[in-house]
N, C-alpha and C positions, 0 to 999 in steps of 0.2 A: 493294258496292252496284251496282245495275243502273240503266240509264237509265230514266226514267219514260216510259211510252208517251205519244205525242203527244195521244191522246184525253183523257188525264188533265189536260192543261195547257191552260188557257183564256187565250190571249194577249190582253192589252189594253195595247198599247204604242204610244206616240205615233209612234215610228219604224217599227217592224215591222208594225203593224196596217195601215198604208197599203200596204205591199208585199204583204201577204197578201190584201188586198182587190183589189189589182192582179192577182194570180194568179187569183183567183176570178172577177172580173168582166171582166177584159181579156185576160189571157194565155191562159187556158183556152179561152174562146170564140174568140179570134183564132187560136190554134193549131189548133182544130178546123176552122175555115174553111180554113186553109192545108193541112191534111192532106186536105181534100176539094177542093183546087185551086180555091178560090173567092176568093183574094186576088190582085187585079191587081198585077203588078209583083213578086210574091214568086216564088222558085224553085218549080218544080213539085214536089209531094210524091208524090201518087198512093197514099199509104199506105193509106187506107181502101179505095180501089178495088182494091188488091192483095188485100185480104181478101175483097172481094166476088167477085173472079175466082176465088180459091182455093176459095171456098165454093160455086162453081157458080151464083152468082146473076146474073152478067153475063159476057159474053165480053170478051176482051182479053188483052194481054200484060203481064207484070210490068214495072214501071218503077222505077228507083231503084237504090240500093246494095243489096247482099245483106242488109244489116242494117236495111232500111227499116222492118221491123215494130217495131223497138225504139222508134221515135218514138211509136207508138200505145201501147206498154206504158208508157212514161214519162208520157204524157198521162193514162192511166188512173190511174197512181200519184199524179199531181198532183191529179186529181179526188178520189181517195180521201182524200188529205191534207186537202183543203178540206171534204169531207163530215164528217170527224172533228170539226170545230169549228163548222161552219155547215151544218146540214141544208138541202138544196135539192132538192125533189122533181123538178123538171124536169131538173136536171143529173144526178141519180141515174138518172132514166129514160133519159137519153141514154147514160150509161155502161153501163147494163144492156143497151141495144140493141147497143152495141159489143161487149160481152162475149158476147152471143148470136151475133153475127157471128163472133167469134173461135172460138167453139165449133163453128160450122158449117164453119169452115176447117180444123179439126183432122182429121187422118187417123184411120182406125179404130184404128191401132196406137198412138195417142197422139202421134204426131209432129206438130209445129206449126212451120211456117216457109213463108211464102207464096212466097219466091223459089224454093226447091227444089221446092215443090209445083207451081208454075206453069211455071218455066223449066228446071228440071234435076232431075226426079224420079229419074233414074238415078244422080245424084251425091250422094245423101244420105250424110253421114258419110264422105265420101271425102277431104275437104280441110279439116280443122278449123283448120289454120293460117290459112287465108284465108276460110273459109266463114262464120264467125260464127254457126254454128248454136247453140252453147252460150251465146254472148253474148246472142242474142235470147231464148232460153229463160230465161236468168237474169233479164233485165229483166221478162219477163212473170211469173215467179214472185214477184219483189219486188212487182209491181203487185197480184198476186192476194192476197198476204198483207196488204198495206196495205188493199185493198178489203174483205177479210173483217173486219179489225180495226175499220174505221170504220163498216161497215154491218151486219155480221153475216151477210152473204150469202155463200154457199159456191160459187156457180156458177163463178166464175173460179178459185177455189182448187181445185175438183174438176177443172177442165180442166187446170190446171197440175200437179196431183198426178199425173194420168194421163201428162202429158208427162214429168214427172220419173221415173215408173216406166219409161217407154220408155227414157229416157237411162240409167237404172240398169241396164237390160238390155243396153245397147250398150257402156257403159264400166265398167271395174272390174277387179279382180285375177283374176276367175274365168276358167276356160278358155273359149275362144271369144269372149271380150270384147275390145274395144279397150283396150290398156294405154296410154291417152293422157290428154290434158287440153286445155283450150281454147286457141285462138290469142289470143283477146281475153278476158281474165278478167272475170267478174262472176258467173258461175254459182256460184262458191264462196260468196260473200256471200249469194246468194239461197237456197242450200240451207240455210245456217244459219238464215235467216228461216223457211224451210219447216219446219225442225226445231222452231223455237220455236212455230209456229202449230199444228202437228199433234202435237207430243210424240213423233214417231217418230225414233228414233236413226239409222235408215238414212240419213237425209238429212245428218246431221252426219258420219257415216262417209264418205259419198260426197264431201262437201266436203273432208274431210281427205285422202281418196284423191287427188283432183285436185291438191292441194298436194304430197303426198308423192311422187307420180309425176313431177312436173315436174323437169326438169333431168337426167334419166337419160342414160346413154350406151349405145348411140347414141340420138340425139334421136328422139322420137316423130314430129316433123315431117319428119325426114329419111327415116324408115321409111315414112311416109305418102306422101312424094314418090316413093319407089322403087316403091311399090304402084301409083302412077298412071303409072308408066313414065317418071319424071323422075329418074333416079339422079343424086345429087350436087346436086340443086336445093336452094338455100338461100333462095329467094324474092327479093323486091325488094331487100333490103339485103345480098345476098351473104353474105360471111363474118360479117357483123354481125347476121345474122338472129336468131340465138339470143339475143344480148344485147337486141335489139329486143323480143323476146317474153319476156324474163326467164326463159329456159329454158336458159341457158348453164351454170348450176350448180344443184344441188339447193337448194331455197329456204332451208334452214337454213344453208347455206354462203355465201349472198349477203351482201356487205358494202357495196356501193355501189348507189345507185339508178341504174338504167341503162335505156336503151331508151325505148319509147313511154310517156309519162308517165301517161296515163289507165290503161292496162293495169297499169302498175306499182302505182299507189296503190290501185287496186281489189284487186289481189292482196295488197298489204301489209295492207289493212283486213281481208281475209278471214283472213290469217295470224293477226292479233291476235284476231279473233273466235273462231277455232278454238282458239287457245292459251288464251284465257280460259275456255273451256268444257271443255277437256280437260286442263288443267294441263300443257300441253306446253311445258316450259321451253326446249327447243331452238328452237321457233318463237318464243317470247317473246324470247329473246336475239337472234335474227335481226331481229325487229321493232325492238328498241331500237337495234341497229347501223344499220339502214337509216334509222330516224328521225333519228338523229344526223347521218348523212351528208347526207340530203336537206335537213333544216331548218337546218343550220349551215354548209353549204357549197354548196347548190344551190337555195336558195329566194330569190325576190325579196322586196324590202321590203314589197310589197303582199300577200304570200302566194301569188303566182303561181309556178308551177313548169313546167319544160319549156323549156329555153333555145333550142332550135333547131327550125326547120321540117323539117329533113332527115328525121327520123323522128318528128316531133311529140313530141320528148322531150328527154331529158337529154343533156348534153355532157360537161363535166368540172368538177371543183371550182373554185369562184370565177369561173367563166365566166358572167357575168350582164350581157349586153349590154342596153341600153335601147331602141335604135331598131330592132334586128333580132331581138328575142326572139320567142318563140311564145306561151308562157303560155296554153295552151288553157283556156277557161272550165271545161270538164269536168274538167280536171286539178285545178283548185283545189277543185271540188266533191268530187272523190275524196279530196283531202287532208283536207277536213272529215270525211268518212266515216271515214278512217283515224284521225284524232285522237280521234273519239268511241270507236272500238274500242280504242285504246290506253288511254284513260281507264278502260275496263272492266278492263283488265289491272292498272292501278295508278292511284291518284288522285294524279296529278302535274300541277301547274299549267301546265307548259309545253305539254302537249297541247292544252288549250283556249286557251292563249295563241295558238297557231298557228291553231287553228280560228277564233278570233275575228278574227285578222288576215286570214285568207283570206276569211271570210264578209263582213266589212264593206268590204273593198277589192276583192279579185280577183273574187269571185263577183258582188257587186252591180255592179261595173264592167262586167260582161258584158251588162247590159241597160240600156235607156234608162229615163228616169224615167217615161215613159208606158207601159212594158211591151210596146212593139210593135216594138222594134228591138234587135239583139243583136250583140255581138262574138264571134267565134270565137277569134281570136288577140288578146291584150291587151298592147299595147305600153306601155312606160314613157316613151317619147319618140316623139311623132308629128309628122312634118313632111309634110303632104299632098303637096307638090311632089316630095319624095323618093320617097314611096310610088308616086306616079303614074309616075315615070320609071325607077326601078330595077327591073330584071327579077328580081333576087334578093329583092324584097319583094312579089312577086305574091300571096303568101299573106296579106299584111296589108291592112288597110282603115283609111282615115283617119276613117271614120265608121261607125256601126253599120248593119247591113243588116236588111231585113225578114225574111229567112229564108235558109237555106242548102240546097244540094243534099244535103250531109251535115249533117243538122239535129240532131245529138246534143245540142248545148248548150242551145237554148231550152227544150225540155221538161225537161231536167235541172235548170236553174235553178228552173223552176216546181215540180218535185217536192220539191226541197230546202226552198224557202221555205214550201211548203204544210205540210211535216212538221216545221217548226222547233221545235215544242213538245217533240219528242223529244230535243233537244240541250241544253235548259236545265238540267235537274236529274237527279240520281241519288238513289236512296233505297233503304233496306233496313234490316236489323237493325243494321247498323253506323252508321246515322244518315242524314243528308241532306247532299248536296253541291250547292251552287249554282255552276254552271259559266259561265253566260252571264247578264248582267244585262238581261233582257228582261221588261218588265212583264207579269205574269200571275198567275193563281190556280191552285192545284193541290191535289188531295186525295191524300195520300200515306200510306204505312205506314212508321213508323220507331219504333225502340225498343219494339216490341210494341204500339203504339197508332196510331190514325188521327190524322193531322196535317193541318190546313188551312194552306197556306202562300200568302203573297201577296208579290209583288215590285212596288215602285212606284219610279218615277224618270223622269228625262229623258235616259237614256243613248242614244246615245253623246255627246250634247252636254254633259251634266253628270254628274259622278261622285257626286252626292248621292243615296243610295239608302236605301229603307226596306223592310225585310223583316219581315213580320208572320207570327207562328205562333200557332196555337191547337191544342193537343193535347187529344184527347177525354178523356184522363185523364193525370194527371201522369206523366211518364216522363223518364228521363235518357238522353240520346244526344247525340253531337256534331253541331253544325251547321257544315259546312265552307264557307267563303266564299272563292272564288278571288280572290287579290290579283294582278291582272295584272302580268306582268313589266315592263310599261312604267311602272308606278305606284310612286312613292316617297312615303313619309309617310302611308300609309293609316291611318285610325283607325276604331274601331268602338265603339258603345255598346249596352248591353242595358238597357232600361228607364231610359235616361238616364245610366247609370253606365258609365264607360270600361272597355273590355276590355283586360286587361294582356297577354294572350297574343300571341306573335309567329307570323307565318306559317311553316309548315313544308311543304316541297315545293310551295310556291305557294298553299297554302290556310291561311286563318286558321280554326283549329278552336275553336269555342266549345262546350265539353263541360259541360253542366249539366242540371239538371232543368227541363223546360219544362212550362208549364201553359197556361192560357187567355190570349188577348189579349196575347201577348208581342210586343215591338217591338225589332228590331235596326236601328240606324242606322249605315250604312257610308259613309265619305267616301273617295273615290278622287280625289286631286288631279289636275287635268288642265291643267298648264301646256303652253304650246307647247314642243315639243322639237325640237332639231336632231339628225338622225341622220347618222352617217357609216358608211361601209362598211369592212369589213376591208381593209387595204392591199393584199391579194392580189387584190381585185376591181379589175381594170384600168379598167373602164368608169366607175367612180365615184371615182377618185382625185382629191382636191382638191375634191370636191363635197359638198353637203349635201342632205338631204331633210327636209321639215318634217312633223311629226306632232303630233297632239293626241288624247289618249285612245287608242282603238283605230284611229283614222283616220289614214291617210297622205294627204298633200295634194299637189296638183300646180298648176303654173302653166299658164294658158291664154292664147293670143294675144288672145282677146276682152277680157281684163282688162289685159294687159301689153304689147300690141303684137307685131308680127312679129319674127322672128329671136330667139326666146327664148334661143338659145345666147349671145347678147351681153348677157344679164342676169346680174348678179353680186349675191350676197347677202353684204354685209359681216358679218364675224364679230361686230362690235359692234352690228349693227342691232337695234333694239328691235322685238320681234315682238308683235303684239296680236291676240288672238282676239276676234271680234265676231259677235254673233248677227245674221243678215241674213234676216229673214222673207220678204223679197221676192226673194231670190236662190235660184234652183234649187230651188224648193219649200220653202225655209226651211232654211238651213244655218248653221253657224258657219264664217266665213271667217277666214283669217289675213292680216293686213295689216302692212306695214312699209315701211322705206326700202331701196331697192336702188340699184345703179349700172348704167348701160347704156353699153356701148361705142358711141361714135359711128361712123357708117357713111359719113362724108364722104370716101371715098377716090377718088372719081371712077372712072376706068377702070383704075387701077393694080391689079395682082394682088398684088404683094409690095412692102413698104417696109421700111426699117430702123428705123422708129420706131413707137411704139404708138399705138393709137387713144386719144383722150381719153375720159374717163368722166364722165357727167353723172348727177346724182342723180334719182331718180324714185320715186314711190310704187308699191308692188306689191300684188297680191292673189293669194292662193292659195286654192283650193277643194278640198273632199274629192275624192279620186281617183275614187270611185265615180260622181260626178256630172259628170265631164267629158264633152264631146261631146254636150251637150244644148242648145247655143246656136249651132248651125251648125258647119260644118267649119272647124277652125282648128288651129293648132299646140298641142302640149301637151308638158310635160316634168315629171317627178317630181324628178329630181336636178338641182340648180343649182350652178354654180361659186361657190365662196366667194372673197371678196376680203379 
């Protein structure tokens, strides 16, 4: 089975429709203004001006990071995602103007990158380790494919096909070509998308080449440095540079997630995509090993990944600090991409269990409820006074910001939410699989016939779901329903009759003949759950986190008072989930009885007796909704009493 294209899925969901409208009506217009430097108080972007300068339409100098162009690409992809489900002539006209501008900035030989065109034309393809040329190209290829699929317009696709032809002339196994690969991965995924859109095998071969070539000895990056007259140069991270870039070993030999987290999961997603299309079992085995390492030993309870600021990435197994973690928003987005790619390799529930965890917690936590502010790093424990005073926490923020000089995260969130329909379902001759319980309607092909499918419910607040099917003609095929790993006691009915089958590999498979107006009722019980971490996780020893359904919860100072570290949740405390329509846009909160250590110590620093404990009522809210009521303390993990 293959994922259903986003354009085939019409989302009508009480939870996600609001976010999609936020992307369309708030985030895209807001980010457009930011990229044109018209938002007071936001970091300067200059991204559109860079294209105008490169196109010769105005004078000026390049401003921003070398990869500043990628913000425009991701913005275009978000626009494409929205146009796929909500035609908007004015937005489409604006996107067409941007695409025309991009075309004017393209060099005659197909090269496209405003930094090198404006600031360093003599350094094209001289430092792929740091230059991000393939990274920028990858994001624009993804945008081009998305825009073509949503509108049918080929202008950007043709621009990026010429760019890809240029890249294919620079890199590859042939004589006179660079035998190399990107410093920041994403081109590999993009080339797979270009292959799907055009049907041309050369793009799949080039994607596979970039993966196959990676990790050779001597390193391409070391050879490149020598050509620049920098013998022995290993970049910012010295001897660790190759691990940082996931080029320390051939990709099929890698066993641990290491280095820069975003680069890593983008590469792992590409490995799975290529493995699924070429039946490359070596790549598939490596993907499974890396998946196990990352999700069972290096992933936070929210689905965040990348424990340290040092190289925006991984550290070591079970090192999961709460107040000093990094958890870049883009890394969690990349984890969702990877999970989807792994699901194409094999229909196993744990892939979308992780995607769901990351999507509802880590990804959504990266944006404010109004869509105008963002986190880059996502802490699991935030103490504003600590962040303000500790120089080793300069990367962290106690509250979301309007924009970033390195603004990869905001448009990345927008493009994922805009294209969410592509993550809900898979379909094909083997049947239909429902991965995410998002209210929608879709027209599919399964079992040799057309099938109209509808999902209804109030997920993630309720686990009561209705899945309607209408087959154009009677046909037998399995309907696979993911039973989340957090769920116990799931039940299903078809036409009111209980289904006796048990879940296999995380999916309940209902294999039968389907006809018109069929109804499947699925119940996923959602009690409040106490989570504990593996004892090897030092930061969470003796602590608990609260969860309900796919949502992880947190405690905020605004509900529970200052110094959250003095709050204890008794093991015997009764926990109650309550719908609060007036809280944070309408959420289910968790409430119960806690204990608080008293702080009446005066000026004493140490004593030989304990603080007394007084009972108090507590409230926990979904992690994604924190920091929407002013700057305050927050903690996911709480000490148990």
